[in-house]
Every structure is written in C-alpha cells, then in structure tokens.
C-alpha positions in Angstrom: -22.8 12.3 -15.0 -19.5 11.2 -13.5 -17.0 12.3 -16.2 -14.0 12.7 -13.9 -14.7 9.4 -12.1 -14.9 7.9 -15.6 -11.6 9.3 -16.4 -10.2 7.5 -13.2 -11.4 4.2 -14.7 -9.4 4.6 -17.9 -6.3 2.7 -16.8 -5.3 -0.3 -18.8 -2.2 -2.6 -19.2 0.5 -1.4 -21.6 0.5 -2.8 -25.1 4.2 -2.3 -25.5 5.0 -5.5 -23.6 7.8 -3.7 -21.7 6.0 -1.8 -19.0 3.3 -3.6 -17.1 1.0 -0.6 -17.1 0.2 2.5 -19.1 -1.8 5.3 -17.5 -3.6 7.4 -20.1 -5.3 9.6 -17.5 -2.8 12.5 -17.5 -3.1 12.8 -21.3 -6.9 12.6 -21.2 -7.4 15.0 -18.2 -7.2 18.3 -20.3 -10.0 17.2 -22.7 -12.2 16.2 -19.8 -11.5 19.7 -18.1 -12.2 21.4 -21.4 -15.6 19.7 -21.7 -16.5 21.0 -18.2 -18.9 23.9 -17.6 -17.0 25.0 -14.5 -13.3 24.3 -14.7 -10.5 25.8 -16.6 -7.2 23.9 -17.2 -4.7 26.0 -15.5 -1.1 26.7 -16.8 1.7 28.5 -15.0 1.4 31.4 -17.5 -2.3 32.2 -16.6 -2.9 35.3 -14.7 -4.9 35.5 -11.4 -8.2 37.5 -12.0 -8.2 40.9 -10.4 -11.8 40.6 -9.4 -13.9 38.0 -7.7 -13.2 34.6 -6.2 -10.8 32.2 -7.7 -9.9 28.6 -6.7 -6.9 26.7 -8.0 -7.3 23.0 -7.4 -4.5 20.5 -8.0 -5.7 16.9 -8.3 -4.1 13.5 -8.9 -5.7 12.0 -12.0 -4.8 8.5 -10.5 -6.9 9.3 -7.4 -10.5 8.0 -7.4 -11.2 10.4 -4.5 -10.0 13.4 -6.4 -11.9 12.6 -9.5 -15.1 12.2 -7.6 -14.4 15.5 -5.8 -14.2 17.2 -9.2 -17.6 15.6 -10.2 -19.2 16.9 -6.9 -18.1 20.4 -7.7 -19.4 20.1 -11.3 -22.8 18.9 -10.1 -23.4 21.6 -7.5 -24.9 25.1 -8.5 -23.2 28.1 -7.1 -22.4 31.7 -8.1 -19.6 32.9 -10.3 -16.3 31.5 -9.2 -13.2 31.1 -11.3 -12.0 27.5 -10.8 -8.7 26.5 -12.3 -7.5 22.9 -12.1 -4.3 21.1 -12.9 -2.8 17.6 -12.5 -0.4 17.6 -9.5 2.0 15.4 -11.3 3.2 18.8 -12.8 4.7 19.7 -9.5 8.3 18.3 -9.3 9.7 20.4 -6.4 8.8 22.9 -3.6 9.9 25.7 -6.1 7.2 24.4 -8.6 4.7 24.4 -5.8 5.5 28.0 -5.0 4.9 28.9 -8.7 1.4 27.5 -8.3 0.7 28.7 -4.7 2.6 31.6 -3.1 3.9 30.7 0.5 2.6 27.2 0.3 4.0 24.6 2.6 5.0 21.1 1.5 2.1 18.9 0.7 1.2 15.4 1.9 -2.0 14.6 0.2 -4.4 15.8 -2.6 -6.2 17.8 -3.6 -4.2 20.9 -3.3 -6.3 24.1 -3.0 -5.6 27.8 -3.1 -8.1 30.5 -2.7 -7.7 34.1 -4.2 -10.0 37.0 -3.5 -10.0 40.1 -5.9 -6.5 39.1 -7.1 -5.0 38.5 -3.6 -3.9 35.1 -2.2 -5.9 34.3 0.8 -5.6 30.6 1.8 -3.9 27.3 0.9 -4.5 23.9 2.1 -4.4 20.2 1.0 -6.3 17.0 1.6 -9.4 17.4 3.9 -8.7 21.0 4.7 -8.3 21.8 1.0 -11.7 20.3 0.3 -13.2 22.4 3.1 -11.9 25.6 1.3 -13.7 24.5 -1.8 -16.9 23.6 0.1 -16.9 27.0 1.9 -16.2 29.0 -1.4 -18.8 27.1 -3.4 -21.4 26.6 -0.7 -21.1 22.8 -0.8 -22.6 21.0 2.2 -19.4 19.6 3.9 -21.1 16.6 5.4 -22.8 15.6 2.3 -19.5 16.0 0.3 -17.6 13.9 2.8 -20.3 11.1 3.0 -20.1 10.8 -0.8 -16.3 10.7 -0.9 -16.3 8.1 1.9 -18.6 6.0 -0.2 -16.3 6.5 -3.2 -13.3 5.5 -1.1 -15.1 2.3 0.1 -16.0 1.3 -3.5 -13.6 -0.7 -5.5 -15.2 -0.3 -9.0 
C-alpha cells in the first residue's frame, strides 16, 4: 500500500481562479503520518527519547522520491525504532534547521535525516547519505531501496 506516494499524487489546480496551482499535500501530510504504524509527526516541542534509537526524517511532501522513501520504510519489518517525521517546508532558516538537528550543516536535498542513540545526537545527513542512515538503522537493503527509488524517479505517474 503506497499511502505516501498516493499523497504525492494529490496535487490539483486551484479553484480560486487566481493561483494556477493549489498544493493540498502539506495539509494532508499529518493525517497520513497519523495513520502510519511506524511514524510519528514531529513537532519542535517533542523531546528526544532517553533510550533506544531515534530517527528524525524531514521530507518534501512535493517530492515523489521522498514519499516513496517513506512507503519503503513503512513496508519493511525491523525492531523498535522511534521514527519522527516532518515536512521540510517548516524550515525557513539555518536557525530553524539547528532546532531540528543540532550542529547540522546547510542542506541541498531531501530527505534530511538525524540519528540519535540513547538520547544523544549521533549523525546527520541529507539526500543519498540521509537515506543510507535510515537503511543502516532499519536494516533495509540499500541496493534494493535505491533500485526502487530509481524506478520511482523514472516513472512519471
């Protein structure tokens, strides 16, 4: 079931006649996350768990690639990991980025990924390297993940 990829497909022209396009995806993202069995919608006020592994993943709701990436994570079975997600459009500045990820460098592509272990910030990356952090933490076969994402990238539907 590709619920995040289905969210990607929810774009439509605006009905107000003024703007050529209205993107409902940011507004729909929280409800899709809430229906997930693995993800928690993260807010700046949420605390980092003191025990266990925690991933924080920032995605672009307008990215087909990122939405399929979340579906891949949703489909794979792995042990107990706290996975918080958020829409990267919430980040407006480098100061905002540091509220989400301590000591993070500027980003050039999504997804944005941080890894915490027993309450301590361990690693940060974005794009391909961010996906590698998730694959390693969740035991996802990187080659299979990248093959599926490449197929998604090459599909226009």
